[in-house]
py3Dmol code that shows the C-alpha trace and the ligand (Angstrom):
import py3Dmol

protein = """\
ATOM      1  CA  MET A   1     132.648 123.897  37.069  1.00  0.00           C
ATOM      2  CA  PRO A   2     132.298 127.620  36.275  1.00  0.00           C
ATOM      3  CA  GLU A   3     133.720 129.546  39.234  1.00  0.00           C
ATOM      4  CA  LEU A   4     134.100 133.255  39.863  1.00  0.00           C
ATOM      5  CA  PRO A   5     136.150 134.201  36.763  1.00  0.00           C
ATOM      6  CA  GLU A   6     134.161 132.095  34.294  1.00  0.00           C
ATOM      7  CA  VAL A   7     130.850 133.454  35.624  1.00  0.00           C
ATOM      8  CA  GLU A   8     132.307 136.973  35.577  1.00  0.00           C
ATOM      9  CA  ALA A   9     133.385 136.524  31.936  1.00  0.00           C
ATOM     10  CA  MET A  10     129.980 135.205  30.859  1.00  0.00           C
ATOM     11  CA  THR A  11     128.181 137.940  32.771  1.00  0.00           C
ATOM     12  CA  ARG A  12     130.207 140.653  31.016  1.00  0.00           C
ATOM     13  CA  TRP A  13     129.046 139.232  27.700  1.00  0.00           C
ATOM     14  CA  LEU A  14     125.442 139.093  28.936  1.00  0.00           C
ATOM     15  CA  HIS A  15     125.766 142.775  29.763  1.00  0.00           C
ATOM     16  CA  ARG A  16     127.085 143.593  26.276  1.00  0.00           C
ATOM     17  CA  TRP A  17     124.370 141.566  24.584  1.00  0.00           C
ATOM     18  CA  LEU A  18     121.355 142.560  26.664  1.00  0.00           C
ATOM     19  CA  ALA A  19     121.830 145.804  28.636  1.00  0.00           C
ATOM     20  CA  GLY A  20     119.567 148.522  27.325  1.00  0.00           C
ATOM     21  CA  ARG A  21     117.489 146.002  25.372  1.00  0.00           C
ATOM     22  CA  ARG A  22     113.984 144.759  26.024  1.00  0.00           C
ATOM     23  CA  LEU A  23     113.298 141.049  26.518  1.00  0.00           C
ATOM     24  CA  VAL A  24     110.507 140.622  23.982  1.00  0.00           C
ATOM     25  CA  GLU A  25     110.337 136.869  24.447  1.00  0.00           C
ATOM     26  CA  ILE A  26     111.430 134.574  27.275  1.00  0.00           C
ATOM     27  CA  GLU A  27     111.110 130.945  26.340  1.00  0.00           C
ATOM     28  CA  LEU A  28     111.573 128.183  28.930  1.00  0.00           C
ATOM     29  CA  LEU A  29     112.533 124.980  27.111  1.00  0.00           C
ATOM     30  CA  ASP A  30     113.177 122.837  30.185  1.00  0.00           C
ATOM     31  CA  PRO A  31     110.877 123.295  33.199  1.00  0.00           C
ATOM     32  CA  ILE A  32     113.474 121.712  35.512  1.00  0.00           C
ATOM     33  CA  LEU A  33     115.575 124.871  35.126  1.00  0.00           C
ATOM     34  CA  LEU A  34     113.097 127.225  36.761  1.00  0.00           C
ATOM     35  CA  GLN A  35     112.924 127.319  40.568  1.00  0.00           C
ATOM     36  CA  THR A  36     110.084 129.843  40.707  1.00  0.00           C
ATOM     37  CA  ASP A  37     106.483 129.986  39.466  1.00  0.00           C
ATOM     38  CA  PRO A  38     106.356 129.898  35.612  1.00  0.00           C
ATOM     39  CA  ALA A  39     103.818 132.737  35.689  1.00  0.00           C
ATOM     40  CA  GLY A  40     106.545 134.879  37.245  1.00  0.00           C
ATOM     41  CA  LEU A  41     108.799 134.241  34.249  1.00  0.00           C
ATOM     42  CA  ALA A  42     106.022 135.391  31.892  1.00  0.00           C
ATOM     43  CA  ARG A  43     105.736 138.602  33.918  1.00  0.00           C
ATOM     44  CA  LEU A  44     109.382 139.425  33.182  1.00  0.00           C
ATOM     45  CA  GLN A  45     108.669 139.376  29.454  1.00  0.00           C
ATOM     46  CA  GLY A  46     108.687 142.831  27.846  1.00  0.00           C
ATOM     47  CA  ARG A  47     110.914 144.374  30.510  1.00  0.00           C
ATOM     48  CA  ALA A  48     114.123 146.223  29.638  1.00  0.00           C
ATOM     49  CA  VAL A  49     117.440 144.901  30.959  1.00  0.00           C
ATOM     50  CA  GLN A  50     119.260 147.574  32.926  1.00  0.00           C
ATOM     51  CA  ARG A  51     122.432 145.598  33.424  1.00  0.00           C
ATOM     52  CA  ALA A  52     123.883 142.139  33.950  1.00  0.00           C
ATOM     53  CA  ARG A  53     126.092 141.498  36.947  1.00  0.00           C
ATOM     54  CA  ARG A  54     127.653 138.658  38.890  1.00  0.00           C
ATOM     55  CA  VAL A  55     127.064 137.783  42.538  1.00  0.00           C
ATOM     56  CA  ALA A  56     129.160 134.826  43.762  1.00  0.00           C
ATOM     57  CA  LYS A  57     128.589 132.161  41.076  1.00  0.00           C
ATOM     58  CA  TYR A  58     125.260 133.671  39.962  1.00  0.00           C
ATOM     59  CA  SER A  59     124.677 135.787  36.867  1.00  0.00           C
ATOM     60  CA  LEU A  60     121.724 138.090  37.164  1.00  0.00           C
ATOM     61  CA  LEU A  61     119.845 140.530  34.988  1.00  0.00           C
ATOM     62  CA  ASP A  62     118.522 143.658  36.682  1.00  0.00           C
ATOM     63  CA  LEU A  63     115.248 144.385  34.893  1.00  0.00           C
ATOM     64  CA  GLU A  64     113.204 147.550  34.866  1.00  0.00           C
ATOM     65  CA  GLY A  65     110.853 147.955  37.808  1.00  0.00           C
ATOM     66  CA  GLY A  66     113.196 146.156  40.240  1.00  0.00           C
ATOM     67  CA  ALA A  67     112.667 142.615  38.915  1.00  0.00           C
ATOM     68  CA  GLN A  68     115.519 140.157  38.345  1.00  0.00           C
ATOM     69  CA  LEU A  69     116.244 137.082  36.310  1.00  0.00           C
ATOM     70  CA  VAL A  70     118.885 135.062  38.149  1.00  0.00           C
ATOM     71  CA  LEU A  71     120.916 132.203  36.647  1.00  0.00           C
ATOM     72  CA  HIS A  72     123.250 129.670  38.219  1.00  0.00           C
ATOM     73  CA  HIS A  73     125.321 127.692  35.725  1.00  0.00           C
ATOM     74  CA  ARG A  74     126.299 124.857  38.063  1.00  0.00           C
ATOM     75  CA  MET A  75     128.503 122.274  36.250  1.00  0.00           C
ATOM     76  CA  THR A  76     127.977 122.692  32.515  1.00  0.00           C
ATOM     77  CA  GLY A  77     125.620 125.638  32.022  1.00  0.00           C
ATOM     78  CA  LYS A  78     126.676 128.537  29.847  1.00  0.00           C
ATOM     79  CA  THR A  79     125.066 131.563  28.269  1.00  0.00           C
ATOM     80  CA  VAL A  80     125.843 132.221  24.626  1.00  0.00           C
ATOM     81  CA  GLN A  81     124.308 133.984  21.651  1.00  0.00           C
ATOM     82  CA  GLU A  82     122.141 131.591  19.682  1.00  0.00           C
ATOM     83  CA  ASP A  83     123.876 132.232  16.348  1.00  0.00           C
ATOM     84  CA  ARG A  84     127.354 131.479  17.798  1.00  0.00           C
ATOM     85  CA  ASN A  85     129.087 128.265  16.559  1.00  0.00           C
ATOM     86  CA  PRO A  86     126.082 127.098  14.488  1.00  0.00           C
ATOM     87  CA  GLY A  87     127.343 123.536  13.962  1.00  0.00           C
ATOM     88  CA  ARG A  88     127.595 122.790  17.671  1.00  0.00           C
ATOM     89  CA  SER A  89     125.035 120.574  19.408  1.00  0.00           C
ATOM     90  CA  ARG A  90     123.136 122.503  22.067  1.00  0.00           C
ATOM     91  CA  GLN A  91     120.932 121.622  25.010  1.00  0.00           C
ATOM     92  CA  VAL A  92     118.934 124.820  25.210  1.00  0.00           C
ATOM     93  CA  ARG A  93     117.097 125.297  28.520  1.00  0.00           C
ATOM     94  CA  LEU A  94     116.169 128.966  28.263  1.00  0.00           C
ATOM     95  CA  ARG A  95     116.001 131.428  25.386  1.00  0.00           C
ATOM     96  CA  LEU A  96     115.963 135.201  25.802  1.00  0.00           C
ATOM     97  CA  GLN A  97     115.038 137.218  22.731  1.00  0.00           C
ATOM     98  CA  PRO A  98     115.989 140.901  22.969  1.00  0.00           C
ATOM     99  CA  ASP A  99     114.381 143.553  20.784  1.00  0.00           C
ATOM    100  CA  GLN A 100     117.690 143.961  18.938  1.00  0.00           C
ATOM    101  CA  GLY A 101     120.357 141.378  18.181  1.00  0.00           C
ATOM    102  CA  PRO A 102     120.454 137.601  18.406  1.00  0.00           C
ATOM    103  CA  ALA A 103     118.716 135.604  21.122  1.00  0.00           C
ATOM    104  CA  VAL A 104     120.748 134.540  24.139  1.00  0.00           C
ATOM    105  CA  ILE A 105     120.425 130.909  25.185  1.00  0.00           C
ATOM    106  CA  LEU A 106     121.317 128.974  28.303  1.00  0.00           C
ATOM    107  CA  ASP A 107     122.987 125.812  27.015  1.00  0.00           C
ATOM    108  CA  ASP A 108     123.371 123.079  29.638  1.00  0.00           C
ATOM    109  CA  ARG A 109     124.212 119.493  28.821  1.00  0.00           C
ATOM    110  CA  ARG A 110     123.728 118.134  32.337  1.00  0.00           C
ATOM    111  CA  ARG A 111     120.497 120.021  33.211  1.00  0.00           C
ATOM    112  CA  LEU A 112     121.909 121.144  36.561  1.00  0.00           C
ATOM    113  CA  ALA A 113     121.713 124.873  35.852  1.00  0.00           C
ATOM    114  CA  ARG A 114     118.955 126.764  37.648  1.00  0.00           C
ATOM    115  CA  ALA A 115     117.019 129.996  37.110  1.00  0.00           C
ATOM    116  CA  TRP A 116     114.847 132.218  39.286  1.00  0.00           C
ATOM    117  CA  ALA A 117     112.337 134.751  37.929  1.00  0.00           C
ATOM    118  CA  LEU A 118     112.004 137.331  40.696  1.00  0.00           C
ATOM    119  CA  GLY A 119     109.373 140.031  40.850  1.00  0.00           C
ATOM    120  CA  PRO A 120     110.377 143.217  42.712  1.00  0.00           C
ATOM    121  CA  ALA A 121     109.080 141.917  46.064  1.00  0.00           C
ATOM    122  CA  ALA A 122     110.917 138.593  45.726  1.00  0.00           C
ATOM    123  CA  VAL A 123     114.402 140.023  45.119  1.00  0.00           C
ATOM    124  CA  ALA A 124     115.389 140.901  48.713  1.00  0.00           C
ATOM    125  CA  PRO A 125     114.110 137.635  50.266  1.00  0.00           C
ATOM    126  CA  PHE A 126     115.904 135.599  47.594  1.00  0.00           C
ATOM    127  CA  TRP A 127     119.274 137.210  48.295  1.00  0.00           C
ATOM    128  CA  ALA A 128     118.712 137.076  52.047  1.00  0.00           C
ATOM    129  CA  ALA A 129     118.271 133.311  51.714  1.00  0.00           C
ATOM    130  CA  VAL A 130     121.339 132.916  49.460  1.00  0.00           C
ATOM    131  CA  ALA A 131     123.395 135.082  51.842  1.00  0.00           C
ATOM    132  CA  PRO A 132     126.372 135.413  49.486  1.00  0.00           C
ATOM    133  CA  ALA A 133     129.731 135.766  51.212  1.00  0.00           C
ATOM    134  CA  PRO A 134     132.005 138.776  50.604  1.00  0.00           C
ATOM    135  CA  GLU A 135     133.585 138.931  47.139  1.00  0.00           C
ATOM    136  CA  PRO A 136     137.323 138.518  46.482  1.00  0.00           C
ATOM    137  CA  TYR A 137     136.861 140.440  43.207  1.00  0.00           C
ATOM    138  CA  PRO A 138     136.903 143.092  41.764  1.00  0.00           C
ATOM    139  CA  GLU A 139     138.220 144.762  44.947  1.00  0.00           C
ATOM    140  CA  LEU A 140     141.869 143.961  45.676  1.00  0.00           C
ATOM    141  CA  ARG A 141     141.822 141.835  48.821  1.00  0.00           C
ATOM    142  CA  ASP A 142     144.944 141.705  50.984  1.00  0.00           C
ATOM    143  CA  GLY A 143     146.330 139.103  53.381  1.00  0.00           C
ATOM    144  CA  PRO A 144     144.448 140.409  56.450  1.00  0.00           C
ATOM    145  CA  TRP A 145     141.178 140.250  54.495  1.00  0.00           C
ATOM    146  CA  TRP A 146     141.700 136.562  53.655  1.00  0.00           C
ATOM    147  CA  GLN A 147     142.832 135.854  57.197  1.00  0.00           C
ATOM    148  CA  ALA A 148     139.659 137.449  58.575  1.00  0.00           C
ATOM    149  CA  ARG A 149     137.438 135.536  56.139  1.00  0.00           C
ATOM    150  CA  LEU A 150     138.988 132.222  57.163  1.00  0.00           C
ATOM    151  CA  ALA A 151     139.209 133.012  60.867  1.00  0.00           C
ATOM    152  CA  GLY A 152     138.107 130.134  63.081  1.00  0.00           C
ATOM    153  CA  ALA A 153     138.093 127.589  60.244  1.00  0.00           C
ATOM    154  CA  GLN A 154     138.628 124.103  61.609  1.00  0.00           C
ATOM    155  CA  GLY A 155     140.564 121.643  59.504  1.00  0.00           C
ATOM    156  CA  ALA A 156     142.509 122.304  56.349  1.00  0.00           C
ATOM    157  CA  LEU A 157     142.991 125.448  54.315  1.00  0.00           C
ATOM    158  CA  LYS A 158     141.651 124.205  50.985  1.00  0.00           C
ATOM    159  CA  PRO A 159     138.126 123.196  52.063  1.00  0.00           C
ATOM    160  CA  ALA A 160     137.897 126.435  54.089  1.00  0.00           C
ATOM    161  CA  LEU A 161     138.710 128.426  50.949  1.00  0.00           C
ATOM    162  CA  MET A 162     135.921 126.620  49.098  1.00  0.00           C
ATOM    163  CA  ASP A 163     133.312 127.307  51.791  1.00  0.00           C
ATOM    164  CA  PRO A 164     130.749 129.621  50.128  1.00  0.00           C
ATOM    165  CA  ARG A 165     129.845 131.124  53.521  1.00  0.00           C
ATOM    166  CA  ARG A 166     133.374 132.504  53.869  1.00  0.00           C
ATOM    167  CA  VAL A 167     134.352 133.754  50.403  1.00  0.00           C
ATOM    168  CA  ALA A 168     132.181 134.004  47.270  1.00  0.00           C
ATOM    169  CA  GLY A 169     132.925 132.239  44.010  1.00  0.00           C
ATOM    170  CA  VAL A 170     135.849 129.974  44.945  1.00  0.00           C
ATOM    171  CA  GLY A 171     135.553 126.286  44.039  1.00  0.00           C
ATOM    172  CA  ASN A 172     137.983 123.420  43.609  1.00  0.00           C
ATOM    173  CA  ILE A 173     139.721 125.107  40.677  1.00  0.00           C
ATOM    174  CA  GLY A 174     140.248 128.447  42.388  1.00  0.00           C
ATOM    175  CA  ALA A 175     141.463 126.890  45.622  1.00  0.00           C
ATOM    176  CA  THR A 176     143.852 124.564  43.743  1.00  0.00           C
ATOM    177  CA  GLU A 177     145.302 127.347  41.602  1.00  0.00           C
ATOM    178  CA  GLY A 178     145.480 129.966  44.349  1.00  0.00           C
ATOM    179  CA  LEU A 179     147.288 127.624  46.743  1.00  0.00           C
ATOM    180  CA  TRP A 180     149.805 126.686  44.069  1.00  0.00           C
ATOM    181  CA  TRP A 181     150.545 130.339  43.282  1.00  0.00           C
ATOM    182  CA  ALA A 182     150.867 130.984  47.027  1.00  0.00           C
ATOM    183  CA  GLY A 183     153.151 127.992  47.659  1.00  0.00           C
ATOM    184  CA  LEU A 184     150.804 126.704  50.354  1.00  0.00           C
ATOM    185  CA  HIS A 185     149.921 123.059  50.902  1.00  0.00           C
ATOM    186  CA  PRO A 186     146.163 122.300  50.606  1.00  0.00           C
ATOM    187  CA  ALA A 187     146.232 120.628  54.054  1.00  0.00           C
ATOM    188  CA  SER A 188     147.841 123.619  55.799  1.00  0.00           C
ATOM    189  CA  SER A 189     146.031 124.755  58.899  1.00  0.00           C
ATOM    190  CA  PRO A 190     144.602 128.293  58.540  1.00  0.00           C
ATOM    191  CA  ALA A 191     145.361 128.873  62.242  1.00  0.00           C
ATOM    192  CA  ARG A 192     149.086 128.365  61.634  1.00  0.00           C
ATOM    193  CA  LEU A 193     149.672 130.686  58.670  1.00  0.00           C
ATOM    194  CA  ASP A 194     151.853 133.729  59.244  1.00  0.00           C
ATOM    195  CA  GLU A 195     151.376 137.199  57.802  1.00  0.00           C
ATOM    196  CA  GLY A 196     153.538 136.472  54.765  1.00  0.00           C
ATOM    197  CA  ALA A 197     151.575 133.323  53.948  1.00  0.00           C
ATOM    198  CA  TRP A 198     148.262 135.217  54.058  1.00  0.00           C
ATOM    199  CA  GLN A 199     149.706 137.842  51.751  1.00  0.00           C
ATOM    200  CA  ARG A 200     150.878 135.165  49.311  1.00  0.00           C
ATOM    201  CA  LEU A 201     147.431 133.591  49.470  1.00  0.00           C
ATOM    202  CA  ALA A 202     145.793 136.958  48.656  1.00  0.00           C
ATOM    203  CA  GLN A 203     148.113 137.383  45.669  1.00  0.00           C
ATOM    204  CA  GLY A 204     147.642 133.763  44.561  1.00  0.00           C
ATOM    205  CA  MET A 205     143.861 133.930  44.613  1.00  0.00           C
ATOM    206  CA  ARG A 206     143.982 137.172  42.647  1.00  0.00           C
ATOM    207  CA  ARG A 207     146.351 135.632  40.128  1.00  0.00           C
ATOM    208  CA  TRP A 208     143.892 132.764  39.500  1.00  0.00           C
ATOM    209  CA  ILE A 209     141.068 135.235  38.871  1.00  0.00           C
ATOM    210  CA  ASP A 210     143.077 137.631  36.700  1.00  0.00           C
ATOM    211  CA  ASP A 211     144.716 134.894  34.628  1.00  0.00           C
ATOM    212  CA  THR A 212     141.447 133.058  34.015  1.00  0.00           C
ATOM    213  CA  LEU A 213     139.698 136.281  33.035  1.00  0.00           C
ATOM    214  CA  SER A 214     142.553 137.081  30.640  1.00  0.00           C
ATOM    215  CA  ALA A 215     142.258 133.634  29.063  1.00  0.00           C
ATOM    216  CA  GLU A 216     138.457 133.557  28.827  1.00  0.00           C
ATOM    217  CA  THR A 217     137.772 136.485  26.532  1.00  0.00           C
ATOM    218  CA  ALA A 218     135.858 134.606  23.804  1.00  0.00           C
ATOM    219  CA  PRO A 219     132.071 135.033  23.637  1.00  0.00           C
ATOM    220  CA  GLU A 220     131.704 131.310  24.284  1.00  0.00           C
ATOM    221  CA  ILE A 221     133.718 129.569  27.009  1.00  0.00           C
ATOM    222  CA  ASP A 222     134.733 126.004  26.278  1.00  0.00           C
ATOM    223  CA  TYR A 223     134.951 124.577  29.759  1.00  0.00           C
ATOM    224  CA  PHE A 224     138.141 122.637  30.441  1.00  0.00           C
ATOM    225  CA  THR A 225     136.061 119.995  32.248  1.00  0.00           C
ATOM    226  CA  GLN A 226     134.159 119.437  28.972  1.00  0.00           C
ATOM    227  CA  GLY A 227     137.257 119.082  26.830  1.00  0.00           C
ATOM    228  CA  GLY A 228     138.091 122.755  26.266  1.00  0.00           C
ATOM    229  CA  PRO A 229     141.618 124.181  26.539  1.00  0.00           C
ATOM    230  CA  SER A 230     142.984 124.650  30.065  1.00  0.00           C
ATOM    231  CA  PRO A 231     143.755 128.172  31.242  1.00  0.00           C
ATOM    232  CA  PHE A 232     145.028 126.688  34.538  1.00  0.00           C
ATOM    233  CA  GLN A 233     148.531 126.050  35.925  1.00  0.00           C
ATOM    234  CA  ILE A 234     147.972 122.771  37.786  1.00  0.00           C
ATOM    235  CA  TYR A 235     144.227 122.058  38.067  1.00  0.00           C
ATOM    236  CA  GLY A 236     143.509 118.749  36.321  1.00  0.00           C
ATOM    237  CA  ARG A 237     147.206 118.078  35.679  1.00  0.00           C
ATOM    238  CA  SER A 238     148.017 115.450  38.355  1.00  0.00           C
ATOM    239  CA  GLY A 239     151.128 113.494  37.441  1.00  0.00           C
ATOM    240  CA  GLN A 240     152.309 116.131  34.983  1.00  0.00           C
ATOM    241  CA  PRO A 241     155.355 118.298  35.749  1.00  0.00           C
ATOM    242  CA  CYS A 242     154.834 121.332  37.930  1.00  0.00           C
ATOM    243  CA  PRO A 243     155.099 124.411  35.653  1.00  0.00           C
ATOM    244  CA  ARG A 244     157.448 126.037  38.192  1.00  0.00           C
ATOM    245  CA  CYS A 245     159.822 123.249  39.350  1.00  0.00           C
ATOM    246  CA  GLN A 246     159.032 120.296  37.024  1.00  0.00           C
ATOM    247  CA  SER A 247     158.346 117.853  39.923  1.00  0.00           C
ATOM    248  CA  PRO A 248     155.409 115.567  39.153  1.00  0.00           C
ATOM    249  CA  LEU A 249     152.192 117.051  40.570  1.00  0.00           C
ATOM    250  CA  GLN A 250     150.661 115.085  43.434  1.00  0.00           C
ATOM    251  CA  SER A 251     147.023 114.168  43.837  1.00  0.00           C
ATOM    252  CA  ALA A 252     144.764 112.869  46.584  1.00  0.00           C
ATOM    253  CA  ARG A 253     141.197 113.241  47.724  1.00  0.00           C
ATOM    254  CA  GLN A 254     140.549 115.873  50.351  1.00  0.00           C
ATOM    255  CA  SER A 255     137.094 116.444  51.867  1.00  0.00           C
ATOM    256  CA  GLY A 256     135.670 114.328  49.062  1.00  0.00           C
ATOM    257  CA  ARG A 257     137.204 116.430  46.272  1.00  0.00           C
ATOM    258  CA  ALA A 258     140.169 115.762  44.018  1.00  0.00           C
ATOM    259  CA  SER A 259     143.157 117.756  45.136  1.00  0.00           C
ATOM    260  CA  CYS A 260     146.297 118.495  43.132  1.00  0.00           C
ATOM    261  CA  TRP A 261     149.459 120.179  44.370  1.00  0.00           C
ATOM    262  CA  CYS A 262     153.241 120.303  44.002  1.00  0.00           C
ATOM    263  CA  ALA A 263     155.064 118.646  46.901  1.00  0.00           C
ATOM    264  CA  ARG A 264     158.130 120.822  46.305  1.00  0.00           C
ATOM    265  CA  CYS A 265     156.481 124.241  45.768  1.00  0.00           C
ATOM    266  CA  GLN A 266     153.754 123.575  48.345  1.00  0.00           C
ATOM    267  CA  PRO A 267     155.561 121.747  51.169  1.00  0.00           C
ATOM    268  CA  ALA A 268     153.466 119.770  53.638  1.00  0.00           C
ATOM    269  CA  PRO A 269     153.022 121.448  57.023  1.00  0.00           C
ATOM    270  CA  CYS A 270     153.805 118.108  58.664  1.00  0.00           C
ATOM    271  CA  PRO A 271     154.705 114.658  57.259  1.00  0.00           C
ATOM    272  CA  GLY A 272     152.004 112.208  56.257  1.00  0.00           C
ATOM    273  CA  LEU A 273     149.440 114.722  55.054  1.00  0.00           C
ATOM    274  CA  LEU A 274     147.636 113.837  51.845  1.00  0.00           C
ATOM    275  CA  GLY A 275     150.082 111.173  50.821  1.00  0.00           C
ATOM    276  CA  ASP A 276     153.262 113.162  51.433  1.00  0.00           C
ATOM    277  CA  GLY A 277     156.189 111.852  53.462  1.00  0.00           C
TER     278      GLY A 277
END
"""
ligand_1 = """\
1
ZN
Zn 156.608 122.842 41.857
"""
view = py3Dmol.view(width=600, height=400)
view.addModel(protein, "pdb")
view.setStyle({"model": 0}, {"cartoon": {"style": "trace"}})
view.addModel(ligand_1, "xyz")
view.setStyle({"model": 1}, {"stick": {}})
view.zoomTo()
view.show()
């Protein structure tokens, strides 16, 4: 569930908690988490954290000497300080103890999160294999940028937006929210959008990122998909009134994923698409 803005928010906290500090202890509590040799994780112990930063949906720690610890939160993973919300039940998969301040834990109920301990020589090959797509944030991306990223996409706009080879960090939430802000139907054809539509899409995608970042300022995110409050306009609100026009929000499955949209604000490009008409 965490997409670009949630990972960005968590990574900013990781930076505040760990940058400039030394990782005196790295404790792996669930071997399923680690995708690299456990000995490599031990070799990261004792290194100073230079900074934390986000790449696509990954959070990574740049460590001294060119090493990296890379995390992917997948569905339910989150990084949080260990002393935060003490009464809460945790499923701790990884524990990072800095030389000052509380430990940082990776809490993940569903055990889908993954981590990579990369020595200096492993960093470049890892990222070459991931091949992250260009980022829609923090740079301001305009309509022509989005048009170029989605050029040649076959099929509908929404799955093309969620393709991690085209744009980094956009999942079902971001595509749903961005299309609603843009007034574009999820089944629109990218080949048929005009200049104005691309510009609205650029603004809509930015609005999703900015609004989610503004909402997720707490040191621990309570994911909406796990019962937390929703910072979203229409995602997960099928059947409820559209916040703009009050029409009931539509839903259907598209490319195997739940899709939600407003039939009035996001008119279908032709009748019969996704249950319209
Ligand atoms: Zn509407």
